[in-house]
GUBA-181995 format. One record per residue: residue number from 1; y, x, z of N, C-alpha, C in turn. Coordinates in steps of 0.02 Angstrom, whole numbers, plus 50000, padded with zeros to 5 digits. Atoms other than C-alpha are relative to their C-alpha. Layout:
% GUBA-181995
PT num  n.py  n.px  n.pz ca.py ca.px ca.pz  c.py  c.px  c.pz
PT NUM     Y     X     Z     Y     X     Z     Y     X     Z
...
//
This chain:
% GUBA-181995
PT num  n.py  n.px  n.pz ca.py ca.px ca.pz  c.py  c.px  c.pz
PT   1 49928 50004 50004 48631 50719 49013 50029 50018 50068
PT   2 49970 49979 49937 48737 50803 49145 50044 49944 50028
PT   3 49957 50050 49968 48839 50703 49269 50069 49998 49967
PT   4 49934 49998 50031 48999 50762 49186 49999 49963 49933
PT   5 50005 50033 50064 48941 50705 49014 49992 49924 50009
PT   6 50010 50071 49986 48884 50538 49085 50067 49967 50018
PT   7 49935 50028 49979 49054 50511 49167 50049 50000 49942
PT   8 49956 49998 50059 49146 50566 49009 49984 49942 49953
PT   9 50020 50056 50042 49047 50437 48911 50024 49934 50030
PT  10 49975 50061 49967 49092 50304 49040 50075 49993 49992
PT  11 49927 50002 50009 49276 50350 49028 50016 49977 49929
PT  12 49988 50018 50069 49268 50335 48839 49986 49925 49988
PT  13 50015 50072 50006 49192 50160 48858 50052 49958 50037
PT  14 49947 50036 49967 49343 50114 48965 49988 49987 50074
PT  15 50014 50009 49929 49267 50123 49140 50053 50037 50041
PT  16 49945 49970 49962 49421 50153 49249 49976 50039 50061
PT  17 50026 49966 49941 49317 50203 49400 49972 50069 49984
PT  18 50030 49936 50019 49236 50345 49303 50050 50057 50003
PT  19 49949 49948 49996 49400 50439 49296 50005 50028 50070
PT  20 49998 49978 49930 49401 50446 49486 49939 50044 50018
PT  21 50060 49961 49987 49224 50517 49483 50001 50068 49968
PT  22 50000 49938 50039 49265 50654 49359 50031 50059 50038
PT  23 49963 49945 49968 49391 50757 49458 49958 50039 50051
PT  24 50039 49961 49951 49276 50801 49604 49946 50044 49967
PT  25 50052 49961 50032 49143 50863 49482 50026 50061 49963
PT  26 49973 49945 50040 49256 50975 49378 50055 50039 50035
PT  27 49941 49971 49967 49393 51018 49502 49992 50074 50015
PT  28 50007 49930 49979 49323 51181 49569 49997 50046 49940
PT  29 50003 49958 50060 49282 51249 49397 50069 50006 49967
PT  30 49932 49997 50027 49456 51203 49333 50045 50042 50044
PT  31 49958 49961 49955 49536 51278 49487 49986 50075 49994
PT  32 50017 49930 50009 49442 51442 49464 50030 50027 49935
PT  33 49970 49980 50063 49499 51450 49282 50076 50008 50009
PT  34 49928 49997 49990 49678 51413 49334 50019 50059 50044
PT  35 49986 49944 49955 49674 51540 49476 49994 50066 49963
PT  36 50010 49939 50039 49607 51672 49358 50060 50012 49954
PT  37 49944 49993 50045 49746 51640 49233 50064 50018 50038
PT  38 49938 49989 49963 49884 51635 49362 50000 50067 50036
PT  39 50003 49935 49967 49824 51793 49450 50020 50055 49953
PT  40 49982 49950 50049 49859 51885 49289 50073 49995 49978
PT  41 49929 50008 50015 50038 51822 49277 50040 50052 50038
PT  42 49955 49953 49967 50184 51931 49326 50014 49978 50072
PT  43 49982 50019 49932 50232 51936 49511 50061 49953 49999
PT  44 49945 50047 49996 50349 51797 49562 49983 49933 49966
PT  45 50021 50062 50032 50249 51662 49473 50006 49943 50050
PT  46 49990 50057 49954 50298 51495 49549 49947 49946 49991
PT  47 50051 50050 50013 50158 51393 49473 49936 50020 50037
PT  48 50061 49987 49963 50005 51381 49586 49940 49971 49963
PT  49 50061 50023 50033 49825 51357 49529 49988 49926 50010
PT  50 50011 50070 49985 49812 51189 49615 50047 49956 49959
PT  51 49951 50039 50039 49971 51127 49530 49981 50001 49926
PT  52 50020 49995 50070 49909 51191 49361 49941 49953 49986
PT  53 50059 50044 50009 49742 51100 49381 50022 49927 50002
PT  54 49979 50070 49994 49825 50939 49437 50041 49978 49940
PT  55 49960 50017 50059 49952 50942 49296 49956 49993 49938
PT  56 50045 50003 50057 49817 50980 49168 49956 49937 50003
PT  57 50044 50059 49993 49704 50843 49237 50039 49936 49986
PT  58 49959 50059 50013 49846 50716 49234 50012 49992 49925
PT  59 49990 50004 50072 49878 50759 49053 49936 49978 49965
PT  60 50064 50017 50031 49693 50742 49013 49982 49926 50007
PT  61 50019 50070 49987 49670 50571 49090 50060 49953 50001
PT  62 49937 50038 49998 49849 50510 49067 50001 49938 49958
PT  63 49986 50062 50036 49916 50377 48951 49950 49983 49945
PT  64 50046 50013 50055 49801 50396 48801 49929 49999 50023
PT  65 50071 50000 49980 49618 50350 48818 49965 50063 49976
PT  66 50033 49938 50019 49517 50511 48820 49938 49986 49957
PT  67 50060 50007 50041 49378 50538 48694 49964 50067 49997
PT  68 50038 49937 49997 49271 50684 48749 49927 49983 49989
PT  69 50070 50015 50013 49095 50692 48684 49952 50046 50037
PT  70 50044 49955 49962 49030 50831 48797 50041 50037 50052
PT  71 49968 49959 49948 49067 50942 48944 50042 50055 49967
PT  72 49964 49948 50035 49118 51080 48824 50064 49974 49969
PT  73 49940 50031 50030 49239 50964 48734 50053 49987 50054
PT  74 49953 50011 49945 49317 50917 48901 50035 50065 50020
PT  75 49970 49937 49978 49342 51099 48951 50044 50030 49945
PT  76 49955 49978 50054 49415 51138 48779 50067 49963 50005
PT  77 49938 50039 49991 49540 50998 48807 50038 50024 50062
PT  78 49967 49974 49940 49575 51066 48981 50034 50067 49986
PT  79 49970 49936 50019 49606 51239 48908 50065 49989 49961
PT  80 49939 50015 50039 49730 51165 48785 50055 49974 50046
PT  81 49950 50026 49953 49818 51070 48925 50030 50056 50042
PT  82 49975 49944 49961 49831 51227 49031 50044 50046 49958
PT  83 49960 49959 50045 49895 51325 48881 50069 49970 49992
PT  84 49936 50033 50010 50032 51198 48851 50044 50004 50063
PT  85 49963 49996 49937 50083 51199 49034 50027 50071 50009
PT  86 49977 49930 49992 50091 51390 49039 50055 50016 49950
PT  87 49948 49989 50050 50193 51392 48878 50064 49966 50020
PT  88 49940 50035 49977 50313 51261 48944 50033 50038 50058
PT  89 49974 49962 49943 50331 51363 49104 50034 50064 49975
PT  90 49970 49940 50028 50365 51521 49002 50066 49984 49965
PT  91 49937 50019 50033 50496 51430 48899 50055 49986 50051
PT  92 49950 50013 49948 50583 51370 49056 50026 50066 50029
PT  93 49980 49936 49972 50585 51547 49124 50044 50039 49951
PT  94 49964 49961 50050 50655 51615 48961 50072 49976 49991
PT  95 49932 50025 50010 50810 51507 48962 50049 50042 50040
PT  96 49948 49961 49966 50970 51594 49010 50013 49973 50070
PT  97 49988 50031 49935 50992 51471 49151 49951 50025 50052
PT  98 50052 49979 49953 50831 51535 49229 49987 50075 50000
PT  99 50008 49928 49993 50853 51721 49203 49993 50040 49937
PT 100 49999 49960 50061 50853 51772 49021 49933 50008 49966
PT 101 50057 49991 50044 50727 51835 48897 49942 50039 50033
PT 102 50060 49963 49980 50550 51897 48924 49996 50063 49958
PT 103 50007 49940 50040 50498 52068 48861 49975 49983 49929
PT 104 50019 50010 50070 50464 52087 48673 49926 49995 49990
PT 105 50070 50010 50018 50301 52059 48583 49958 50063 50005
PT 106 50047 49945 50001 50151 52171 48568 49934 49974 49977
PT 107 50065 50023 50024 49971 52166 48513 49965 49956 50051
PT 108 50040 50042 49956 49855 52035 48583 49946 50044 50030
PT 109 50049 49955 49969 49745 52124 48710 49928 49983 49980
PT 110 50070 50010 50018 49558 52147 48677 49966 49948 50044
PT 111 50027 50050 49954 49515 52045 48829 50054 49949 50015
PT 112 49951 50053 49992 49599 51879 48864 50035 50001 50067
PT 113 49962 50000 49939 49728 51916 48997 50073 49992 49984
PT 114 49928 50007 50009 49911 51878 49020 50035 50055 50039
PT 115 49971 49950 49956 49937 52033 49126 50040 50053 49963
PT 116 49963 49950 50038 50008 52141 48986 50074 49983 50002
PT 117 49929 50016 49994 50194 52150 49026 50036 50001 49934
PT 118 49968 49997 50065 50233 52185 48843 49985 49939 49957
PT 119 50019 50058 50040 50155 52022 48783 50048 49943 50011
PT 120 49954 50057 49998 50278 51884 48743 49959 49937 49989
PT 121 50041 50060 50003 50186 51723 48781 50026 49950 49950
PT 122 49972 50047 50049 50306 51622 48675 49986 50023 49929
PT 123 50016 49975 50067 50281 51735 48524 49926 49989 49985
PT 124 50071 50014 50009 50093 51718 48550 49990 49927 49983
PT 125 50008 50072 50013 50109 51529 48555 50022 49982 49929
PT 126 49976 50014 50068 50210 51526 48394 49950 50026 49948
PT 127 50050 49971 50045 50085 51641 48308 49936 49959 50001
PT 128 50060 50041 49994 49942 51535 48374 50008 49934 49963
PT 129 49988 50062 50038 50022 51379 48298 49991 50013 49925
PT 130 50009 49982 50071 50027 51468 48129 49925 50011 49985
PT 131 50072 49991 50009 49844 51520 48152 49965 49933 49998
PT 132 50032 50066 49998 49797 51341 48195 50009 49963 49934
PT 133 49989 50032 50065 49874 51282 48031 49954 50029 49947
PT 134 50042 49967 50050 49773 51409 47932 49926 49999 50018
PT 135 50070 49992 49977 49614 51427 48037 49991 49963 50066
PT 136 50002 50038 49937 49599 51285 48166 49941 50018 50046
PT 137 50058 49983 49959 49424 51335 48225 50011 50066 50037
PT 138 49987 49935 49969 49478 51514 48258 50055 49993 50052
PT 139 49947 50013 49950 49636 51452 48347 49970 49969 50062
PT 140 50034 50030 49941 49525 51345 48460 49963 50053 50039
PT 141 50035 49945 49966 49421 51500 48498 50049 50040 50042
PT 142 49950 49962 49963 49579 51593 48549 50021 49963 50063
PT 143 49980 50040 49942 49631 51451 48663 49947 50003 50055
PT 144 50054 49999 49950 49461 51450 48747 49995 50069 50033
PT 145 50005 49933 49973 49456 51640 48768 50062 50019 50041
PT 146 49938 49975 49970 49638 51674 48809 50026 49955 50055
PT 147 49968 50044 49952 49703 51520 48898 49951 49971 50052
PT 148 50049 50025 49952 49543 51456 48979 49960 50056 50032
PT 149 50035 49942 49971 49472 51630 49011 49925 49997 49993
PT 150 50072 50006 50009 49300 51584 48945 49971 50063 49970
PT 151 50035 49941 50026 49173 51718 48904 49978 49987 49928
PT 152 50026 50005 50068 49103 51753 48731 49942 49950 49998
PT 153 50058 50045 49999 48942 51663 48779 50020 49928 50011
PT 154 49977 50068 49988 49034 51511 48846 50032 49970 49938
PT 155 49969 50024 50061 49137 51496 48687 49947 49985 49947
PT 156 50054 50010 50048 48980 51515 48581 49964 49933 50014
PT 157 50033 50062 49982 48899 51372 48676 50044 49939 49984
PT 158 49955 50057 50012 49052 51258 48666 50009 49988 49925
PT 159 49988 50009 50071 49081 51290 48481 49936 49994 49959
PT 160 50064 50007 50035 48896 51288 48437 49989 50053 49947
PT 161 50008 49945 50046 48898 51458 48353 49968 50059 50037
PT 162 50033 49942 49968 48814 51625 48384 50051 50044 50036
PT 163 49959 49952 49963 48879 51756 48503 50034 50049 49952
PT 164 49973 49952 50049 48902 51877 48356 50058 49969 49961
PT 165 49946 50033 50037 49008 51749 48263 50063 49995 50044
PT 166 49942 50002 49955 49120 51728 48416 50033 50069 50003
PT 167 49973 49932 49997 49140 51917 48429 50039 50017 49937
PT 168 49966 49986 50064 49184 51931 48244 50065 49960 49994
PT 169 49940 50042 50005 49306 51785 48250 50054 50020 50050
PT 170 49953 49977 49949 49386 51850 48410 50036 50062 49976
PT 171 49970 49939 50027 49415 52020 48329 50050 49983 49944
PT 172 49956 50022 50054 49489 51936 48175 50063 49967 50029
PT 173 49943 50036 49970 49600 51823 48282 50049 50048 50033
PT 174 49956 49952 49967 49667 51968 48386 50040 50039 49949
PT 175 49966 49962 50051 49708 52067 48230 50053 49956 49964
PT 176 49956 50046 50035 49787 51917 48143 50062 49985 50044
PT 177 49945 50016 49954 49892 51871 48296 50045 50061 50011
PT 178 49960 49940 49990 49948 52051 48325 50045 50012 49940
PT 179 49960 49991 50061 50007 52062 48144 50056 49948 49997
PT 180 49950 50054 50001 50098 51894 48158 50055 50012 50052
PT 181 49950 49988 49946 50182 51939 48323 50044 50059 49982
PT 182 49961 49942 50020 50236 52108 48257 50050 49983 49945
PT 183 49956 50019 50055 50313 52025 48104 50053 49949 50019
PT 184 49952 50053 49982 50408 51892 48202 50060 50026 50036
//
């Protein structure tokens, strides 16, 4: 059992000290993921990787008792937290008070990046919510690939499926999301 899994189990049992032990073990990996995501944002991004990691971590260990059963489960939850933060940030930017609308939609890129200036992150989020209602496992895969920046192999390991299945599901998800975004 890895140190992270051991600490996650201690947190689930209610050990308050374990939460303090977790951040140093996962911080650098979370920061690298956050830095990767933010480096692909448009110039002028005000959110910094450190702030994204801290906000995501606070959400993960906040008010509700966490229930992660593995390192992969923790990082999936971290990906979801980062996704929500990035979406909230995009919504704030889209308000008239903060400068108006973002560019229109477009297809979801083959590789998980936010660098495509034609991609409307809010439209993607809305389409992803519809995908989650229909295909929750595939929506989780999208969150891990797109918002956490995980590789095909990392997603396969976290979801406990083959690399080929991840590739097939990723292709399906991209096509499904592109169709949904184009129709919205």
